[in-house]
C-alpha positions in Angstrom: -3.1 -85.0 16.7 -2.0 -87.7 14.3 -3.8 -91.0 14.6 -2.2 -94.5 14.8 -2.5 -95.0 11.1 -0.7 -91.7 10.4 2.1 -92.7 12.8 2.5 -96.1 11.1 2.6 -94.4 7.7 5.3 -91.9 8.8 7.2 -94.7 10.4 7.2 -96.7 7.2 8.2 -93.6 5.3 11.2 -93.0 7.6 12.2 -96.6 7.1 12.1 -96.3 3.4 14.1 -93.0 3.5 16.7 -94.8 5.6 17.0 -97.5 2.9 17.4 -94.8 0.3 20.0 -93.0 2.4 21.9 -96.3 2.8 22.0 -96.8 -1.0 23.1 -93.2 -1.6 25.7 -93.4 1.1 27.2 -96.6 -0.4 27.2 -95.1 -3.9 28.9 -91.8 -3.0 31.2 -93.1 -0.2 33.6 -91.8 1.0 32.8 -88.3 0.0 29.1 -87.9 0.9 27.2 -88.2 4.2 23.5 -88.9 4.0 21.2 -88.0 6.9 17.5 -88.8 7.5 15.8 -86.3 9.8 12.5 -87.0 11.6 11.0 -83.5 11.8 8.1 -84.7 13.9 10.6 -85.1 16.8 12.8 -82.0 16.6 14.6 -82.6 19.8 16.0 -85.9 18.6 15.5 -85.5 14.8 18.4 -87.4 13.4 16.9 -90.7 12.4 19.8 -92.2 10.6 23.3 -91.3 9.3 25.1 -93.1 6.5 28.8 -92.6 5.8 29.1 -90.3 8.9 31.5 -87.4 8.1 30.1 -84.8 10.5 30.6 -86.7 13.7 27.0 -86.4 14.7 24.9 -89.2 16.1 21.4 -90.6 15.8 19.0 -88.8 18.2 20.6 -85.3 17.9 18.4 -82.3 17.6 17.0 -80.8 14.4 19.1 -78.2 12.4 18.1 -74.6 11.7 16.9 -75.6 8.2 14.7 -78.4 9.8 13.2 -75.9 12.2 12.4 -73.6 9.3 10.5 -76.4 7.5 8.6 -77.3 10.7 7.5 -73.7 11.1 6.7 -73.0 7.4 5.0 -75.6 5.2 5.7 -73.3 2.2 9.4 -73.5 2.8 11.1 -74.8 -0.4 11.1 -78.6 -0.6 14.6 -78.8 -2.2 17.5 -76.6 -1.2 20.3 -77.8 -3.6 24.1 -77.3 -3.4 24.3 -74.8 -0.6 27.6 -74.0 1.2 27.9 -75.6 4.6 30.6 -76.6 7.1 31.4 -79.5 9.4 32.3 -78.7 13.0 36.0 -79.1 12.3 35.9 -76.4 9.6 35.8 -78.7 6.5 33.9 -77.1 3.6 30.8 -78.9 2.6 28.3 -78.8 -0.3 24.8 -79.7 1.0 21.5 -80.5 -0.5 18.3 -80.8 1.6 15.1 -82.4 0.5 12.0 -81.9 2.6 9.3 -84.7 2.8 5.6 -83.8 3.5 2.8 -85.9 4.8 -0.7 -86.1 3.4 -1.7 -82.9 5.2 1.1 -80.9 3.5 3.3 -80.6 6.6 7.0 -81.4 6.6 7.6 -84.5 8.6 11.0 -85.6 7.4 14.1 -84.5 5.4 16.8 -86.3 3.4 20.1 -84.4 3.4 23.3 -85.0 1.5 26.6 -83.4 2.7 29.6 -83.7 0.4 33.0 -83.2 1.9 34.8 -80.8 -0.5 38.3 -81.3 1.1 39.6 -83.8 -1.4 38.0 -82.1 -4.4 39.5 -78.7 -3.4 42.8 -80.5 -3.2 42.4 -81.9 -6.7 41.4 -78.5 -7.9 44.5 -76.9 -6.4 46.8 -79.6 -7.8 45.3 -79.3 -11.3 45.6 -75.6 -11.2 49.3 -75.9 -10.3 49.8 -78.6 -12.9 48.3 -76.6 -15.7 50.4 -73.5 -15.1 52.8 -72.6 -17.9 55.7 -70.3 -18.1 55.2 -67.0 -20.0 58.6 -66.7 -21.7 58.5 -65.9 -25.4 58.8 -69.5 -26.6 56.5 -70.4 -29.4 55.9 -74.0 -30.5 52.9 -75.7 -32.1 52.6 -79.4 -31.4 49.4 -80.0 -33.4 48.7 -77.9 -36.4 45.2 -77.3 -37.8 45.9 -79.9 -40.5 45.8 -82.6 -37.7 42.2 -81.7 -36.9 41.3 -81.8 -40.6 42.8 -85.3 -41.0 40.9 -86.6 -38.0 37.7 -85.0 -39.3 38.1 -86.8 -42.6 38.7 -90.1 -40.8 35.7 -89.6 -38.6 33.4 -88.6 -41.5 34.5 -91.7 -43.5 33.7 -93.9 -40.5 30.4 -92.2 -39.7 29.2 -92.7 -43.2 29.6 -96.4 -42.6 27.9 -96.2 -39.1 31.0 -97.1 -37.3 34.0 -95.4 -35.6 37.5 -94.8 -36.8 39.0 -97.6 -34.7 36.3 -100.1 -35.8 36.9 -99.8 -39.5 37.6 -103.1 -41.3 40.9 -103.5 -43.1 39.4 -103.1 -46.5 37.7 -99.9 -45.3 40.9 -98.6 -43.8 42.7 -99.2 -47.1 40.0 -97.3 -49.0 40.2 -94.4 -46.4 44.0 -94.2 -46.7 43.7 -94.1 -50.5 41.2 -91.2 -50.2 43.4 -89.3 -47.7 46.4 -89.8 -50.1 44.4 -88.5 -53.1 43.3 -85.5 -51.1 46.9 -84.7 -50.2 46.5 -85.2 -46.4 49.2 -87.8 -46.2 51.7 -85.3 -47.7 51.3 -83.1 -44.7 54.1 -83.4 -42.1 53.2 -86.4 -39.8 50.0 -87.0 -41.8 50.5 -90.8 -41.8 51.2 -90.9 -38.1 48.1 -88.7 -37.3 45.8 -90.9 -39.4 47.3 -94.1 -38.0 46.9 -93.0 -34.4 43.3 -91.9 -35.0 42.5 -95.3 -36.5 44.4 -97.2 -33.8 46.8 -98.9 -36.2 50.6 -98.6 -36.8 52.2 -96.2 -39.2 53.5 -99.2 -41.0 50.0 -100.4 -41.6 49.0 -97.0 -43.2 52.2 -97.1 -45.3 51.2 -100.5 -46.6 47.8 -99.2 -47.7 49.5 -96.3 -49.6 51.6 -98.6 -51.7 
């Protein structure tokens, strides 16, 4: 049987796990429920619940996974991202982390349960939004030349240890002159593409060309 020192140690550990659970719950609210299980008391194992999404309460019995850990010290310590479900049918992604004592026995678990309802809604909305008609209409909004202009701008900026939008006016003027010399500004919308990538107006680029 565990001595008084062991009980005090496990009590402190559970208290620390509750603090961790509280932090995780606040960080991932309102999507993630965080539960601390006291596996040394399987009949009332739920020690704390942060951001309660499942409708359970402190003092409820251990889950099947908790029982598996109690019965088998070799059971995996981390079971990540497994499919789960709340009592009302909501889909859940769960991760369970087992905690052992000095004797190598599971005495606690920290579990995260992510409600996928909102994310599944986002996914469906994005899928609908990204659908396109399949009629034989062909149009190209951004030719390969656009990428080449941006690459030239980025390479110029990188050589000066900066970004396209952080170039100084004198550097931008030099860049525009180089783009003009290479023929990039003769490409359709070349000035607009370069201007947008540098974060300046087309008029500014035009002034550098003159």
